[in-house]
MIGU-571522 format. One line per 3 residues: their letters; for each residue x, y, z of C-alpha. Coordinates in steps of 0.02 Angstrom, whole numbers, plus 50000, padded with zeros to 5 digits. Example, Ala and Ser with C-alpha at 12.3 -4.5 7.8 and 13.67 -1.06 7.14 Angstrom:
residues 2
as) 50615:49775:50390 | 50684:49947:50357 $
//
This chain:
residues 720
xxx) 48102:48230:50142 | 48146:48068:50227 | 48087:48059:50411 $
xxx) 48222:48033:50543 | 48240:47866:50627 | 48197:47850:50813 $
xxx) 48337:47907:50930 | 48345:47737:51014 | 48381:47653:50847 $
xxx) 48516:47780:50804 | 48609:47754:50965 | 48597:47565:50952 $
xxx) 48658:47547:50774 | 48771:47699:50746 | 48942:47658:50677 $
xxx) 49075:47755:50578 | 49130:47688:50409 | 49267:47758:50295 $
xxx) 49242:47758:50107 | 49415:47757:50027 | 49461:47842:49866 $
xxx) 49380:47756:49716 | 49235:47681:49815 | 49075:47770:49760 $
xxx) 48934:47813:49877 | 48753:47857:49833 | 48650:47958:49955 $
xxx) 48476:48029:49921 | 48499:48009:49733 | 48672:48092:49730 $
xxx) 48826:47987:49691 | 48995:48033:49766 | 49109:47946:49642 $
xxx) 49279:47948:49727 | 49240:47918:49911 | 49359:47996:50037 $
xxx) 49218:48025:50163 | 49157:47953:50327 | 48980:47887:50338 $
xxx) 48882:47850:50499 | 48724:47751:50520 | 48663:47863:50657 $
xxx) 48720:47988:50786 | 48891:47940:50850 | 48944:47940:51032 $
xxx) 49036:48094:51095 | 49142:48172:51026 | 49078:48100:50862 $
xxx) 49142:48150:50689 | 49076:48315:50617 | 49113:48266:50437 $
xxx) 49020:48100:50441 | 48873:48087:50321 | 48737:48027:50439 $
xxx) 48619:47918:50337 | 48477:47954:50459 | 48474:48143:50435 $
xxx) 48344:48229:50325 | 48401:48306:50160 | 48300:48435:50063 $
xxx) 48263:48417:49879 | 48319:48597:49846 | 48495:48654:49890 $
xxx) 48540:48811:49988 | 48643:48949:49908 | 48826:48892:49933 $
xxx) 48874:49067:49988 | 48765:49060:50145 | 48873:49038:50299 $
xxx) 48877:48879:50403 | 48942:48958:50564 | 49097:48908:50663 $
xxx) 49146:48723:50674 | 49013:48657:50554 | 48953:48477:50562 $
xxx) 48840:48372:50451 | 48720:48355:50597 | 48721:48541:50634 $
xxx) 48682:48613:50462 | 48508:48628:50387 | 48432:48496:50271 $
xxx) 48449:48619:50124 | 48634:48646:50166 | 48658:48457:50172 $
xxx) 48592:48450:49994 | 48716:48589:49947 | 48859:48493:50029 $
xxx) 48815:48327:49946 | 48800:48410:49774 | 48973:48483:49799 $
xxx) 49045:48313:49846 | 48958:48233:49697 | 49029:48365:49578 $
xxx) 49208:48324:49627 | 49227:48461:49760 | 49255:48599:49634 $
xxx) 49175:48765:49586 | 49188:48872:49431 | 49192:49019:49551 $
xxx) 49280:48962:49711 | 49247:49130:49793 | 49058:49096:49786 $
xxx) 49071:48946:49903 | 49065:48967:50091 | 49227:48896:50163 $
xxx) 49128:48798:50294 | 49090:48667:50162 | 49277:48646:50127 $
xxx) 49316:48634:50312 | 49178:48504:50337 | 49265:48391:50210 $
xxx) 49437:48437:50280 | 49388:48373:50455 | 49367:48198:50384 $
xxx) 49536:48197:50295 | 49619:48267:50452 | 49548:48125:50557 $
xxx) 49594:47992:50429 | 49776:48049:50414 | 49814:48081:50598 $
xxx) 49700:47972:50703 | 49680:47824:50585 | 49858:47838:50519 $
xxx) 49807:47815:50338 | 49950:47907:50251 | 49887:47884:50075 $
xxx) 49972:48016:49963 | 49806:48037:49873 | 49728:48107:50032 $
xxx) 49867:48237:50050 | 49854:48274:49865 | 49668:48314:49885 $
xxx) 49704:48433:50030 | 49836:48518:49923 | 49714:48534:49777 $
xxx) 49579:48612:49886 | 49705:48735:49957 | 49763:48787:49784 $
xxx) 49584:48806:49724 | 49498:48893:49870 | 49641:48974:49964 $
xxx) 49676:49118:49842 | 49489:49150:49819 | 49458:49196:50002 $
xxx) 49533:49328:50114 | 49533:49214:50265 | 49700:49129:50299 $
xxx) 49625:48994:50410 | 49610:48869:50268 | 49791:48900:50217 $
xxx) 49856:48883:50394 | 49764:48721:50434 | 49798:48640:50265 $
xxx) 49985:48678:50269 | 50000:48620:50449 | 49916:48454:50406 $
xxx) 50020:48430:50249 | 50187:48462:50337 | 50140:48355:50486 $
xxx) 50078:48209:50381 | 50213:48232:50251 | 50347:48211:50384 $
xxx) 50272:48041:50428 | 50292:47983:50247 | 50481:47974:50273 $
xxx) 50633:48079:50227 | 50631:48051:50039 | 50444:48072:50011 $
xxx) 50433:48227:50120 | 50586:48305:50036 | 50500:48289:49866 $
xxx) 50339:48361:49938 | 50379:48513:50046 | 50444:48632:49909 $
xxx) 50265:48637:49841 | 50204:48688:50013 | 50330:48831:50029 $
xxx) 50263:48906:49868 | 50091:48919:49950 | 50138:48999:50115 $
xxx) 50150:49176:50042 | 50198:49306:50171 | 50140:49202:50318 $
xxx) 50257:49054:50342 | 50223:48951:50497 | 50367:48922:50617 $
xxx) 50320:48741:50649 | 50313:48709:50461 | 50489:48778:50446 $
xxx) 50544:48665:50589 | 50492:48515:50486 | 50582:48580:50331 $
xxx) 50742:48618:50425 | 50734:48450:50514 | 50716:48360:50348 $
xxx) 50866:48453:50273 | 50970:48412:50427 | 50922:48228:50421 $
xxx) 50975:48218:50240 | 51137:48317:50266 | 51078:48453:50146 $
xxx) 51120:48638:50154 | 50985:48771:50167 | 50954:48875:50011 $
xxx) 50886:49052:50000 | 50702:49002:49982 | 50703:48933:50159 $
xxx) 50819:49069:50225 | 50701:49203:50160 | 50556:49130:50261 $
xxx) 50663:49114:50418 | 50711:49297:50402 | 50528:49344:50379 $
xxx) 50475:49269:50546 | 50631:49328:50641 | 50589:49457:50774 $
xxx) 50741:49562:50723 | 50680:49580:50544 | 50592:49746:50517 $
xxx) 50413:49751:50455 | 50401:49869:50306 | 50285:49906:50160 $
xxx) 50441:49900:50052 | 50436:49710:50058 | 50259:49697:49990 $
xxx) 50278:49839:49865 | 50440:49772:49789 | 50405:49586:49814 $
xxx) 50492:49514:49661 | 50643:49631:49675 | 50654:49601:49863 $
xxx) 50663:49414:49839 | 50796:49430:49705 | 50903:49549:49809 $
xxx) 50887:49438:49963 | 50938:49287:49858 | 51094:49372:49790 $
xxx) 51150:49433:49960 | 51117:49268:50046 | 51218:49177:49913 $
xxx) 51360:49300:49939 | 51380:49246:50121 | 51332:49063:50091 $
xxx) 51387:49010:49917 | 51306:48844:49879 | 51193:48854:50032 $
xxx) 51206:48864:50223 | 51255:48707:50322 | 51135:48666:50464 $
xxx) 51168:48610:50641 | 51039:48547:50768 | 51027:48560:50956 $
xxx) 51062:48403:51057 | 50883:48387:51117 | 50751:48359:50982 $
xxx) 50603:48476:50967 | 50424:48420:50996 | 50299:48492:50873 $
xxx) 50116:48487:50924 | 49977:48482:50795 | 49830:48601:50820 $
xxx) 49675:48516:50745 | 49546:48613:50647 | 49414:48491:50711 $
xxx) 49367:48506:50894 | 49305:48327:50891 | 49477:48264:50837 $
xxx) 49560:48362:50977 | 49443:48283:51104 | 49468:48109:51033 $
xxx) 49658:48127:51040 | 49659:48180:51222 | 49638:47998:51266 $
xxx) 49809:47931:51314 | 49812:47798:51181 | 49792:47927:51042 $
xxx) 49893:48070:51115 | 50045:48035:51005 | 49939:48065:50851 $
xxx) 49958:48253:50875 | 50144:48259:50920 | 50307:48233:50825 $
xxx) 50488:48239:50883 | 50608:48311:50754 | 50788:48376:50748 $
xxx) 50790:48546:50833 | 50880:48648:50699 | 50785:48806:50739 $
xxx) 50842:48790:50919 | 51017:48849:50869 | 50965:49026:50824 $
xxx) 51142:49092:50815 | 51173:49005:50649 | 51037:49114:50571 $
xxx) 51085:49284:50643 | 51146:49349:50474 | 50972:49328:50398 $
xxx) 50884:49476:50480 | 51038:49583:50440 | 51019:49540:50255 $
xxx) 50832:49569:50267 | 50849:49742:50343 | 50983:49796:50219 $
xxx) 50870:49743:50076 | 50732:49853:50147 | 50851:50001:50159 $
xxx) 50920:49977:49983 | 50749:49955:49902 | 50667:50101:49992 $
xxx) 50712:50219:49849 | 50644:50097:49721 | 50485:50081:49822 $
xxx) 50463:50270:49822 | 50498:50277:49635 | 50358:50151:49605 $
xxx) 50239:50269:49694 | 50301:50424:49603 | 50187:50528:49493 $
xxx) 50313:50527:49352 | 50254:50448:49191 | 50329:50386:49027 $
xxx) 50517:50372:49004 | 50552:50482:49155 | 50462:50356:49267 $
xxx) 50552:50209:49187 | 50723:50290:49211 | 50684:50341:49390 $
xxx) 50632:50166:49442 | 50780:50085:49353 | 50904:50206:49431 $
xxx) 50828:50177:49604 | 50868:49991:49596 | 51018:49932:49698 $
xxx) 51171:49901:49587 | 51155:49712:49598 | 50981:49716:49523 $
xxx) 51016:49855:49399 | 51156:49752:49323 | 51034:49614:49278 $
xxx) 50904:49724:49193 | 50918:49808:49025 | 50906:49997:49033 $
xxx) 50729:50053:48985 | 50800:50171:48853 | 50921:50045:48777 $
xxx) 50824:50020:48615 | 50793:50206:48589 | 50977:50246:48619 $
xxx) 51034:50109:48500 | 50921:50189:48370 | 51011:50355:48389 $
xxx) 51180:50273:48376 | 51129:50182:48218 | 51135:50344:48118 $
xxx) 51275:50431:48217 | 51440:50482:48133 | 51584:50366:48175 $
xxx) 51772:50376:48191 | 51840:50205:48233 | 51763:50150:48398 $
xxx) 51691:50322:48431 | 51514:50379:48393 | 51464:50562:48398 $
xxx) 51295:50628:48457 | 51232:50801:48504 | 51217:50804:48692 $
xxx) 51041:50873:48673 | 50980:50710:48598 | 51037:50616:48753 $
xxx) 50971:50753:48867 | 50799:50741:48786 | 50796:50554:48824 $
xxx) 50833:50597:49006 | 50682:50712:49010 | 50778:50877:49001 $
xxx) 50687:51017:48909 | 50781:51095:48764 | 50890:51245:48806 $
xxx) 51044:51319:48724 | 51160:51269:48866 | 51129:51137:48996 $
xxx) 51163:51167:49178 | 51309:51074:49251 | 51190:50960:49345 $
xxx) 51097:50920:49183 | 51261:50892:49093 | 51316:50767:49225 $
xxx) 51146:50685:49208 | 51179:50662:49021 | 51349:50583:49054 $
xxx) 51276:50470:49186 | 51137:50413:49069 | 51267:50371:48936 $
xxx) 51366:50272:49066 | 51211:50175:49118 | 51183:50131:48935 $
xxx) 51361:50063:48921 | 51450:50212:48841 | 51585:50330:48904 $
xxx) 51565:50512:48857 | 51701:50636:48811 | 51722:50771:48861 $
xxx) 51641:50713:49021 | 51565:50854:49126 | 51582:50744:49280 $
xxx) 51771:50761:49259 | 51788:50933:49183 | 51654:51025:49281 $
xxx) 51606:51110:49116 | 51423:51111:49060 | 51373:51052:48886 $
xxx) 51284:51149:48751 | 51125:51071:48680 | 51199:51061:48504 $
xxx) 51373:51009:48562 | 51432:50843:48493 | 51507:50724:48619 $
xxx) 51613:50571:48583 | 51545:50405:48645 | 51649:50248:48669 $
xxx) 51572:50079:48715 | 51633:50017:48883 | 51589:49878:49004 $
xxx) 51621:49989:49153 | 51655:50171:49186 | 51709:50200:49364 $
xxx) 51761:50378:49333 | 51933:50448:49301 | 52079:50492:49415 $
xxx) 52072:50664:49492 | 52221:50732:49395 | 52133:50697:49230 $
xxx) 52011:50840:49263 | 52155:50964:49252 | 52218:50886:49089 $
xxx) 52044:50895:49010 | 52022:51077:49063 | 52193:51121:48995 $
xxx) 52146:51029:48835 | 52000:51149:48809 | 52119:51296:48823 $
xxx) 52248:51213:48710 | 52117:51178:48577 | 52066:51361:48584 $
xxx) 52245:51412:48552 | 52271:51282:48416 | 52112:51338:48328 $
xxx) 52152:51523:48342 | 52211:51531:48160 | 52059:51432:48101 $
xxx) 52145:51263:48079 | 52202:51138:48210 | 52366:51062:48154 $
xxx) 52414:50889:48213 | 52584:50959:48263 | 52500:51080:48383 $
xxx) 52408:50941:48472 | 52566:50836:48471 | 52651:50977:48568 $
xxx) 52510:50972:48696 | 52527:50784:48715 | 52714:50800:48739 $
xxx) 52688:50924:48880 | 52554:50823:48973 | 52622:50647:48951 $
xxx) 52698:50648:49125 | 52521:50665:49195 | 52451:50525:49089 $
xxx) 52538:50367:49150 | 52416:50240:49079 | 52339:50201:48911 $
xxx) 52165:50221:48984 | 52206:50403:49026 | 52269:50434:48849 $
xxx) 52111:50358:48778 | 52001:50477:48878 | 52104:50628:48824 $
xxx) 52106:50578:48641 | 51918:50546:48643 | 51891:50722:48713 $
xxx) 52010:50791:48582 | 51912:50705:48443 | 51751:50785:48505 $
xxx) 51826:50959:48523 | 51904:50954:48350 | 51733:50928:48272 $
xxx) 51679:51100:48333 | 51816:51213:48401 | 51687:51340:48459 $
xxx) 51642:51219:48599 | 51808:51255:48684 | 51788:51442:48658 $
xxx) 51614:51442:48734 | 51679:51353:48888 | 51799:51495:48929 $
xxx) 51684:51581:49056 | 51658:51418:49151 | 51843:51376:49144 $
xxx) 51884:51545:49218 | 51769:51509:49365 | 51860:51345:49399 $
xxx) 52028:51432:49419 | 52060:51523:49581 | 52104:51708:49554 $
xxx) 52279:51690:49625 | 52323:51558:49494 | 52249:51640:49339 $
xxx) 52403:51741:49293 | 52512:51586:49301 | 52390:51490:49192 $
xxx) 52392:51631:49064 | 52583:51630:49064 | 52585:51443:49037 $
xxx) 52463:51460:48890 | 52576:51592:48814 | 52723:51472:48828 $
xxx) 52619:51334:48745 | 52576:51456:48605 | 52762:51494:48589 $
xxx) 52814:51311:48586 | 52846:51325:48398 | 52952:51484:48428 $
xxx) 52816:51602:48367 | 52654:51679:48428 | 52535:51726:48290 $
xxx) 52414:51872:48288 | 52261:51758:48313 | 52348:51679:48462 $
xxx) 52383:51850:48537 | 52201:51898:48515 | 52146:51738:48598 $
xxx) 52267:51760:48743 | 52195:51935:48769 | 52020:51861:48770 $
xxx) 52073:51731:48899 | 52152:51867:49006 | 51990:51965:48998 $
xxx) 51889:51812:49049 | 52012:51786:49194 | 51980:51964:49253 $
xxx) 52161:52015:49225 | 52213:52194:49177 | 52186:52244:48993 $
xxx) 52372:52249:48960 | 52409:52083:49046 | 52457:51993:48884 $
xxx) 52565:52135:48818 | 52654:52148:48985 | 52683:51962:48987 $
xxx) 52755:51956:48811 | 52870:52103:48846 | 52926:52055:49021 $
xxx) 52946:51866:49012 | 53128:51831:48974 | 53092:51655:48912 $
xxx) 52993:51732:48768 | 53132:51845:48703 | 53184:51725:48567 $
xxx) 53003:51697:48512 | 52938:51786:48359 | 52783:51883:48411 $
xxx) 52661:51961:48287 | 52662:52151:48298 | 52487:52221:48298 $
xxx) 52405:52346:48410 | 52241:52313:48495 | 52099:52328:48369 $
xxx) 52216:52331:48218 | 52227:52197:48086 | 52417:52192:48088 $
xxx) 52526:52078:47983 | 52542:51891:47998 | 52709:51811:48034 $
xxx) 52791:51747:47876 | 52786:51558:47862 | 52938:51472:47931 $
xxx) 53030:51326:47852 | 52944:51161:47890 | 53090:51091:47988 $
xxx) 53097:51244:48099 | 52913:51230:48145 | 52911:51046:48185 $
xxx) 52872:51001:48363 | 53024:50889:48374 | 53137:51039:48343 $
xxx) 53104:51098:48521 | 53263:51079:48620 | 53256:50959:48766 $
xxx) 53289:51096:48895 | 53139:51196:48837 | 53030:51041:48833 $
xxx) 53083:51002:49011 | 53042:51178:49070 | 52874:51181:48981 $
xxx) 52829:51009:49046 | 52862:51059:49226 | 52762:51218:49206 $
xxx) 52620:51122:49125 | 52618:50998:49269 | 52595:51141:49390 $
xxx) 52452:51212:49287 | 52369:51040:49276 | 52379:51025:49465 $
xxx) 52296:51196:49484 | 52162:51156:49356 | 52125:50993:49446 $
xxx) 52079:51085:49604 | 51894:51124:49588 | 51846:51280:49683 $
xxx) 51736:51252:49834 | 51593:51357:49763 | 51590:51268:49594 $
xxx) 51420:51195:49632 | 51345:51367:49656 | 51423:51444:49502 $
xxx) 51260:51444:49405 | 51170:51538:49542 | 51307:51669:49551 $
xxx) 51307:51695:49364 | 51120:51721:49364 | 51137:51848:49502 $
xxx) 51273:51938:49405 | 51164:51939:49250 | 51024:52024:49343 $
xxx) 51143:52150:49416 | 51226:52201:49253 | 51079:52187:49134 $
xxx) 51005:52359:49107 | 50844:52337:49008 | 50805:52521:49017 $
xxx) 50969:52577:48938 | 50960:52671:48774 | 50972:52566:48616 $
xxx) 51113:52614:48497 | 51058:52688:48329 | 51037:52554:48197 $
xxx) 51136:52659:48073 | 51279:52708:48190 | 51447:52724:48098 $
xxx) 51531:52585:48197 | 51401:52457:48139 | 51447:52473:47956 $
xxx) 51495:52309:47876 | 51373:52205:47980 | 51232:52127:47881 $
xxx) 51070:52222:47910 | 50973:52073:47977 | 51090:52063:48128 $
xxx) 51090:52249:48170 | 50931:52254:48277 | 51000:52116:48388 $
xxx) 51171:52197:48406 | 51104:52372:48442 | 50999:52296:48581 $
xxx) 51141:52191:48652 | 51266:52333:48665 | 51154:52417:48794 $
xxx) 51207:52280:48916 | 51364:52206:48989 | 51281:52035:49003 $
xxx) 51108:51964:48971 | 51020:51805:49019 | 51040:51665:48893 $
xxx) 50852:51642:48879 | 50832:51829:48846 | 50963:51818:48709 $
xxx) 50875:51673:48626 | 50709:51764:48637 | 50787:51919:48557 $
xxx) 50853:51814:48412 | 50686:51726:48393 | 50592:51891:48378 $
xxx) 50707:51937:48234 | 50681:51764:48156 | 50865:51721:48180 $
xxx) 50955:51570:48251 | 51060:51608:48408 | 51213:51513:48343 $
xxx) 51201:51605:48177 | 51197:51773:48266 | 51347:51730:48374 $
xxx) 51452:51669:48228 | 51408:51812:48111 | 51427:51951:48239 $
xxx) 51592:51885:48306 | 51664:51862:48131 | 51617:52042:48093 $
xxx) 51685:52113:48257 | 51845:52012:48241 | 51877:52088:48071 $
xxx) 51833:52267:48121 | 51886:52277:48304 | 52013:52136:48321 $
xxx) 51913:52026:48442 | 51745:51943:48473 | 51605:52056:48534 $
xxx) 51498:51915:48610 | 51539:51770:48723 | 51411:51638:48771 $
xxx) 51424:51548:48936 | 51280:51525:49056 | 51239:51701:48998 $
xxx) 51291:51804:48847 | 51428:51929:48888 | 51450:52085:48782 $
xxx) 51626:52161:48771 | 51571:52341:48743 | 51746:52406:48772 $
xxx) 51786:52354:48593 | 51663:52482:48524 | 51677:52671:48509 $
xxx) 51597:52768:48653 | 51410:52773:48620 | 51279:52887:48691 $
xxx) 51177:52796:48821 | 51291:52646:48830 | 51436:52656:48952 $
xxx) 51571:52525:48971 | 51608:52420:49121 | 51731:52302:49034 $
//
């Protein structure tokens, strides 16, 4: 250790010398290669310079751990000889650490005091000095929780940068904004705004964002931190909506005075002398003084918080996998969602790659889309789940038909839906719901004889064309038709739900209109009569409603009606000449009458009943009320069951003890007999249609059993 010099010698000879960049200095065997330090030859007069390397001070041969604190306002004179060795080794190594977090920030501040003095008091505005401050901030700032280093460094860089001139400061300050994080300084923003105003530049969103952040009207919320990247992007888009190209800036008449707050107490004391007072003050254009020009910024800020609150909650959700990805994507505001690919895009494209096609249409079972949305497999989706499927398809860029959001009709898991690529799907006009619902009923009628003829659908289109004014409407209807034609049972299975969507006072008129549609070709076949009876039963109309309609409606007198009693096979109507059956043979008066009647029905079908949303709950309640698990099971060898394949008999003899059973119970019953539910429905209904003239089973939300078709059985009454 080198002994200190006598105090009298220090006071007599002490002077302060600056070593500029590139001028090396060797002290106690350590060489500082690039200068940028003050050196004193003894203790300086008050207030001195805390960063000065006093050549008279003792320095230990062994350095102190760099993590040991130096206390507040460190100085070279005030630290221990071992800490001086630590400081000099750091300077000699180029002021860098492999682990910046392991270095006590007091060493960085001790060096910073010297640069601060050189820039402000000595007026040496060398860009290399500011570059070194910026480097130290970038290296040590992120490694320490304290924001003091960031605040002092940025203040010095803005203050000194302003003194470099308009052009140099303009090229410099964007780097500084990137370092301010969530704590921009108001004075720093004053310099930035003043520079933009001087240069006649507009303010872009990166500055506007920071102004909004410090505005007292901007709400403080965890949403900002949790959604940082999305928040910035949403703020940018909304700012650019109100200020395309940037916001022009105005300044108050009187300039603003910005005062520098030194990190070094010695510098503050030195600058209090009148000759140096200006070193800590700058007068700049007072742009921030006209606050009214920025009043839209906190409004944008607060709206961004509101609109990203759902996304913020989704990020904290316990959902995992695809469900979590979909939830977070859906929670994004529309502006942000439009710029991000849907998380299931690749998986959906994979399904479409092997899907059947008809022109622009692709066909997929709705269950495959539902599974992607996280819906567990079930025979029939709820209406809410069905709408979820349609919405997922829309988000992926495809329009679904039939669309449960229009029709109000739930989808079956195995039901194929038609998908058409579209850039946007803003929904359909209200009247289209009635057309789609009527289409289901029309397809039922057209398929009653087992084959849907093009002429039959052409008749339907003729009758509804007045309600389809645009080509877009026709496209939706034809897409739904294409889907329903692939499996006509879909329309049949929707009958219970359709009945619920028609108010009781309108059901008889709808039935009459369907009868007129069936008679459009001047004949009503036996299968059509049977289907009309089934529709009447689903509507809750009297058992003889169809017969009374056919006998009492004068407009049907010239129509050939199949003659067959209920439950009898009857005789089919002889085929008519081709010309007589063509749709164009309908006289214009009849077409006009049918069209007007159809328009009324469409209007009725478009009116969704107020309790539609609770339909599922009501059906479940009805199922519990009418299901009678304790009722006696019919004998498996009862005479009426002859002709039904033996493997289906246990299921049927159990079902006929109920008016209606839960869909899950039905599927469980089939599973216990190692049968597929769809196979049971098709086989049993084909058998009952042949033997009793109608279907025994009808699947909606529940499975309904029309026991009135069967002979009276012991232990099984009839409520149908």
